[in-house]
PyMOL CGO cylinders between C-alpha atoms (Angstrom):
from pymol import cmd
from pymol.cgo import CYLINDER

trace = [
    CYLINDER, 83.43, 119.93, -17.26, 80.33, 121.22, -18.91, 0.3, 1, 1, 1, 1, 1, 1,
    CYLINDER, 80.33, 121.22, -18.91, 77.39, 122.49, -16.94, 0.3, 1, 1, 1, 1, 1, 1,
    CYLINDER, 77.39, 122.49, -16.94, 75.07, 119.68, -18.19, 0.3, 1, 1, 1, 1, 1, 1,
    CYLINDER, 75.07, 119.68, -18.19, 77.67, 117.05, -17.25, 0.3, 1, 1, 1, 1, 1, 1,
    CYLINDER, 77.67, 117.05, -17.25, 77.86, 118.44, -13.71, 0.3, 1, 1, 1, 1, 1, 1,
    CYLINDER, 77.86, 118.44, -13.71, 74.07, 118.34, -13.46, 0.3, 1, 1, 1, 1, 1, 1,
    CYLINDER, 74.07, 118.34, -13.46, 74.06, 114.70, -14.63, 0.3, 1, 1, 1, 1, 1, 1,
    CYLINDER, 74.06, 114.70, -14.63, 76.59, 113.74, -11.94, 0.3, 1, 1, 1, 1, 1, 1,
    CYLINDER, 76.59, 113.74, -11.94, 74.60, 115.67, -9.34, 0.3, 1, 1, 1, 1, 1, 1,
    CYLINDER, 74.60, 115.67, -9.34, 71.39, 113.91, -10.40, 0.3, 1, 1, 1, 1, 1, 1,
    CYLINDER, 71.39, 113.91, -10.40, 73.04, 110.49, -10.28, 0.3, 1, 1, 1, 1, 1, 1,
    CYLINDER, 73.04, 110.49, -10.28, 74.46, 111.25, -6.83, 0.3, 1, 1, 1, 1, 1, 1,
    CYLINDER, 74.46, 111.25, -6.83, 71.07, 112.32, -5.52, 0.3, 1, 1, 1, 1, 1, 1,
    CYLINDER, 71.07, 112.32, -5.52, 69.42, 109.23, -7.01, 0.3, 1, 1, 1, 1, 1, 1,
    CYLINDER, 69.42, 109.23, -7.01, 72.09, 106.96, -5.49, 0.3, 1, 1, 1, 1, 1, 1,
    CYLINDER, 72.09, 106.96, -5.49, 71.72, 108.64, -2.08, 0.3, 1, 1, 1, 1, 1, 1,
    CYLINDER, 71.72, 108.64, -2.08, 67.95, 108.26, -2.20, 0.3, 1, 1, 1, 1, 1, 1,
    CYLINDER, 67.95, 108.26, -2.20, 68.18, 104.55, -3.03, 0.3, 1, 1, 1, 1, 1, 1,
    CYLINDER, 68.18, 104.55, -3.03, 70.75, 103.90, -0.29, 0.3, 1, 1, 1, 1, 1, 1,
    CYLINDER, 70.75, 103.90, -0.29, 68.61, 105.82, 2.22, 0.3, 1, 1, 1, 1, 1, 1,
    CYLINDER, 68.61, 105.82, 2.22, 65.46, 103.93, 1.28, 0.3, 1, 1, 1, 1, 1, 1,
    CYLINDER, 65.46, 103.93, 1.28, 67.17, 100.53, 1.50, 0.3, 1, 1, 1, 1, 1, 1,
    CYLINDER, 67.17, 100.53, 1.50, 68.72, 101.46, 4.84, 0.3, 1, 1, 1, 1, 1, 1,
    CYLINDER, 68.72, 101.46, 4.84, 65.33, 102.54, 6.16, 0.3, 1, 1, 1, 1, 1, 1,
    CYLINDER, 65.33, 102.54, 6.16, 63.70, 99.29, 5.07, 0.3, 1, 1, 1, 1, 1, 1,
    CYLINDER, 63.70, 99.29, 5.07, 66.43, 97.20, 6.71, 0.3, 1, 1, 1, 1, 1, 1,
    CYLINDER, 66.43, 97.20, 6.71, 66.29, 99.23, 9.93, 0.3, 1, 1, 1, 1, 1, 1,
    CYLINDER, 66.29, 99.23, 9.93, 62.48, 98.92, 10.10, 0.3, 1, 1, 1, 1, 1, 1,
    CYLINDER, 62.48, 98.92, 10.10, 62.68, 95.16, 9.55, 0.3, 1, 1, 1, 1, 1, 1,
    CYLINDER, 62.68, 95.16, 9.55, 65.28, 94.76, 12.31, 0.3, 1, 1, 1, 1, 1, 1,
    CYLINDER, 65.28, 94.76, 12.31, 63.22, 96.90, 14.70, 0.3, 1, 1, 1, 1, 1, 1,
    CYLINDER, 63.22, 96.90, 14.70, 60.04, 94.86, 14.15, 0.3, 1, 1, 1, 1, 1, 1,
    CYLINDER, 60.04, 94.86, 14.15, 61.96, 91.60, 14.47, 0.3, 1, 1, 1, 1, 1, 1,
    CYLINDER, 61.96, 91.60, 14.47, 63.22, 92.61, 17.92, 0.3, 1, 1, 1, 1, 1, 1,
    CYLINDER, 63.22, 92.61, 17.92, 59.91, 94.08, 19.10, 0.3, 1, 1, 1, 1, 1, 1,
    CYLINDER, 59.91, 94.08, 19.10, 57.94, 91.97, 21.59, 0.3, 1, 1, 1, 1, 1, 1,
    CYLINDER, 57.94, 91.97, 21.59, 54.25, 91.62, 22.30, 0.3, 1, 1, 1, 1, 1, 1,
    CYLINDER, 54.25, 91.62, 22.30, 53.06, 92.99, 25.63, 0.3, 1, 1, 1, 1, 1, 1,
    CYLINDER, 53.06, 92.99, 25.63, 52.63, 90.12, 28.13, 0.3, 1, 1, 1, 1, 1, 1,
    CYLINDER, 52.63, 90.12, 28.13, 49.07, 91.16, 29.05, 0.3, 1, 1, 1, 1, 1, 1,
    CYLINDER, 49.07, 91.16, 29.05, 47.99, 90.72, 25.42, 0.3, 1, 1, 1, 1, 1, 1,
    CYLINDER, 47.99, 90.72, 25.42, 49.41, 87.18, 25.39, 0.3, 1, 1, 1, 1, 1, 1,
    CYLINDER, 49.41, 87.18, 25.39, 47.63, 86.40, 28.68, 0.3, 1, 1, 1, 1, 1, 1,
    CYLINDER, 47.63, 86.40, 28.68, 44.32, 87.68, 27.30, 0.3, 1, 1, 1, 1, 1, 1,
    CYLINDER, 44.32, 87.68, 27.30, 44.70, 85.43, 24.23, 0.3, 1, 1, 1, 1, 1, 1,
    CYLINDER, 44.70, 85.43, 24.23, 45.41, 82.36, 26.37, 0.3, 1, 1, 1, 1, 1, 1,
    CYLINDER, 45.41, 82.36, 26.37, 42.47, 83.20, 28.65, 0.3, 1, 1, 1, 1, 1, 1,
    CYLINDER, 42.47, 83.20, 28.65, 40.19, 83.41, 25.60, 0.3, 1, 1, 1, 1, 1, 1,
    CYLINDER, 40.19, 83.41, 25.60, 41.04, 79.82, 24.67, 0.3, 1, 1, 1, 1, 1, 1,
    CYLINDER, 41.04, 79.82, 24.67, 40.50, 78.58, 28.22, 0.3, 1, 1, 1, 1, 1, 1,
    CYLINDER, 40.50, 78.58, 28.22, 37.20, 80.47, 28.54, 0.3, 1, 1, 1, 1, 1, 1,
    CYLINDER, 37.20, 80.47, 28.54, 35.89, 78.54, 25.53, 0.3, 1, 1, 1, 1, 1, 1,
    CYLINDER, 35.89, 78.54, 25.53, 35.98, 75.40, 27.73, 0.3, 1, 1, 1, 1, 1, 1,
    CYLINDER, 35.98, 75.40, 27.73, 34.75, 76.91, 31.00, 0.3, 1, 1, 1, 1, 1, 1,
    CYLINDER, 34.75, 76.91, 31.00, 35.28, 79.55, 33.64, 0.3, 1, 1, 1, 1, 1, 1,
    CYLINDER, 35.28, 79.55, 33.64, 38.65, 80.69, 34.97, 0.3, 1, 1, 1, 1, 1, 1,
    CYLINDER, 38.65, 80.69, 34.97, 39.39, 81.20, 38.67, 0.3, 1, 1, 1, 1, 1, 1,
    CYLINDER, 39.39, 81.20, 38.67, 42.61, 83.16, 38.18, 0.3, 1, 1, 1, 1, 1, 1,
    CYLINDER, 42.61, 83.16, 38.18, 45.50, 83.94, 35.83, 0.3, 1, 1, 1, 1, 1, 1,
    CYLINDER, 45.50, 83.94, 35.83, 49.01, 85.41, 35.88, 0.3, 1, 1, 1, 1, 1, 1,
    CYLINDER, 49.01, 85.41, 35.88, 51.96, 86.14, 33.62, 0.3, 1, 1, 1, 1, 1, 1,
    CYLINDER, 51.96, 86.14, 33.62, 55.55, 87.16, 34.30, 0.3, 1, 1, 1, 1, 1, 1,
    CYLINDER, 55.55, 87.16, 34.30, 56.57, 90.42, 32.66, 0.3, 1, 1, 1, 1, 1, 1,
    CYLINDER, 56.57, 90.42, 32.66, 60.24, 89.42, 32.44, 0.3, 1, 1, 1, 1, 1, 1,
    CYLINDER, 60.24, 89.42, 32.44, 61.42, 87.48, 29.40, 0.3, 1, 1, 1, 1, 1, 1,
    CYLINDER, 61.42, 87.48, 29.40, 63.39, 84.27, 29.71, 0.3, 1, 1, 1, 1, 1, 1,
    CYLINDER, 63.39, 84.27, 29.71, 65.46, 82.51, 27.04, 0.3, 1, 1, 1, 1, 1, 1,
    CYLINDER, 65.46, 82.51, 27.04, 64.29, 79.03, 26.00, 0.3, 1, 1, 1, 1, 1, 1,
    CYLINDER, 64.29, 79.03, 26.00, 66.03, 76.59, 23.69, 0.3, 1, 1, 1, 1, 1, 1,
    CYLINDER, 66.03, 76.59, 23.69, 63.70, 74.01, 22.18, 0.3, 1, 1, 1, 1, 1, 1,
    CYLINDER, 63.70, 74.01, 22.18, 64.74, 71.70, 19.36, 0.3, 1, 1, 1, 1, 1, 1,
    CYLINDER, 64.74, 71.70, 19.36, 67.82, 73.82, 18.55, 0.3, 1, 1, 1, 1, 1, 1,
    CYLINDER, 67.82, 73.82, 18.55, 65.68, 76.98, 18.25, 0.3, 1, 1, 1, 1, 1, 1,
    CYLINDER, 65.68, 76.98, 18.25, 66.10, 79.81, 20.72, 0.3, 1, 1, 1, 1, 1, 1,
    CYLINDER, 66.10, 79.81, 20.72, 63.12, 81.85, 21.90, 0.3, 1, 1, 1, 1, 1, 1,
    CYLINDER, 63.12, 81.85, 21.90, 62.51, 84.80, 24.20, 0.3, 1, 1, 1, 1, 1, 1,
    CYLINDER, 62.51, 84.80, 24.20, 59.55, 83.65, 26.26, 0.3, 1, 1, 1, 1, 1, 1,
    CYLINDER, 59.55, 83.65, 26.26, 57.01, 84.72, 28.84, 0.3, 1, 1, 1, 1, 1, 1,
    CYLINDER, 57.01, 84.72, 28.84, 55.69, 82.27, 31.44, 0.3, 1, 1, 1, 1, 1, 1,
    CYLINDER, 55.69, 82.27, 31.44, 52.16, 82.40, 32.76, 0.3, 1, 1, 1, 1, 1, 1,
    CYLINDER, 52.16, 82.40, 32.76, 49.40, 80.37, 34.32, 0.3, 1, 1, 1, 1, 1, 1,
    CYLINDER, 49.40, 80.37, 34.32, 45.67, 79.77, 34.47, 0.3, 1, 1, 1, 1, 1, 1,
    CYLINDER, 45.67, 79.77, 34.47, 43.69, 78.39, 37.42, 0.3, 1, 1, 1, 1, 1, 1,
    CYLINDER, 43.69, 78.39, 37.42, 40.29, 76.80, 36.88, 0.3, 1, 1, 1, 1, 1, 1,
    CYLINDER, 40.29, 76.80, 36.88, 37.84, 74.36, 38.45, 0.3, 1, 1, 1, 1, 1, 1,
    CYLINDER, 37.84, 74.36, 38.45, 37.59, 70.89, 36.94, 0.3, 1, 1, 1, 1, 1, 1,
    CYLINDER, 37.59, 70.89, 36.94, 35.43, 68.21, 38.59, 0.3, 1, 1, 1, 1, 1, 1,
    CYLINDER, 35.43, 68.21, 38.59, 35.05, 70.39, 41.70, 0.3, 1, 1, 1, 1, 1, 1,
    CYLINDER, 35.05, 70.39, 41.70, 38.82, 70.65, 42.13, 0.3, 1, 1, 1, 1, 1, 1,
    CYLINDER, 38.82, 70.65, 42.13, 41.14, 73.59, 41.51, 0.3, 1, 1, 1, 1, 1, 1,
    CYLINDER, 41.14, 73.59, 41.51, 43.53, 72.77, 38.66, 0.3, 1, 1, 1, 1, 1, 1,
    CYLINDER, 43.53, 72.77, 38.66, 46.46, 74.92, 37.61, 0.3, 1, 1, 1, 1, 1, 1,
    CYLINDER, 46.46, 74.92, 37.61, 47.97, 75.13, 34.13, 0.3, 1, 1, 1, 1, 1, 1,
    CYLINDER, 47.97, 75.13, 34.13, 51.17, 76.89, 33.16, 0.3, 1, 1, 1, 1, 1, 1,
    CYLINDER, 51.17, 76.89, 33.16, 52.13, 78.02, 29.70, 0.3, 1, 1, 1, 1, 1, 1,
    CYLINDER, 52.13, 78.02, 29.70, 55.20, 79.30, 27.87, 0.3, 1, 1, 1, 1, 1, 1,
    CYLINDER, 55.20, 79.30, 27.87, 54.67, 81.78, 25.03, 0.3, 1, 1, 1, 1, 1, 1,
    CYLINDER, 54.67, 81.78, 25.03, 57.01, 83.31, 22.45, 0.3, 1, 1, 1, 1, 1, 1,
    CYLINDER, 57.01, 83.31, 22.45, 57.55, 86.98, 23.37, 0.3, 1, 1, 1, 1, 1, 1,
    CYLINDER, 57.55, 86.98, 23.37, 57.88, 88.09, 19.73, 0.3, 1, 1, 1, 1, 1, 1,
    CYLINDER, 57.88, 88.09, 19.73, 54.92, 86.30, 18.13, 0.3, 1, 1, 1, 1, 1, 1,
    CYLINDER, 54.92, 86.30, 18.13, 52.66, 85.46, 21.09, 0.3, 1, 1, 1, 1, 1, 1,
    CYLINDER, 52.66, 85.46, 21.09, 52.56, 81.82, 20.02, 0.3, 1, 1, 1, 1, 1, 1,
    CYLINDER, 52.56, 81.82, 20.02, 52.03, 79.40, 22.90, 0.3, 1, 1, 1, 1, 1, 1,
    CYLINDER, 52.03, 79.40, 22.90, 54.95, 76.98, 22.82, 0.3, 1, 1, 1, 1, 1, 1,
    CYLINDER, 54.95, 76.98, 22.82, 53.83, 74.72, 25.67, 0.3, 1, 1, 1, 1, 1, 1,
    CYLINDER, 53.83, 74.72, 25.67, 50.93, 74.26, 28.09, 0.3, 1, 1, 1, 1, 1, 1,
    CYLINDER, 50.93, 74.26, 28.09, 51.12, 71.80, 30.96, 0.3, 1, 1, 1, 1, 1, 1,
    CYLINDER, 51.12, 71.80, 30.96, 49.08, 70.90, 34.01, 0.3, 1, 1, 1, 1, 1, 1,
    CYLINDER, 49.08, 70.90, 34.01, 50.83, 71.51, 37.32, 0.3, 1, 1, 1, 1, 1, 1,
]
cmd.load_cgo(trace, "trace")
């Protein structure tokens, strides 16, 4: 083989390796971010912000452990939390379920 032919093969090999490495890095980063969850305290602060727009809050809580939830054939990792507030001079408690990956509130209900 000629010297220039060997250099061409070496260049193509390096180019191929670079492309495979870049694609692998992109896929790995995407998978990592897809599995990453939002910290529960951030979700609780967001929910509290919405409740504070309507009035004061007496108390709040959130579980730091994730629980699986299946809703309409879709599976979620979720956090459960609650807000306590006064309404018409009575203490009222609300609980919520939020998606651990996006922070989206999936359900809020009065207890």
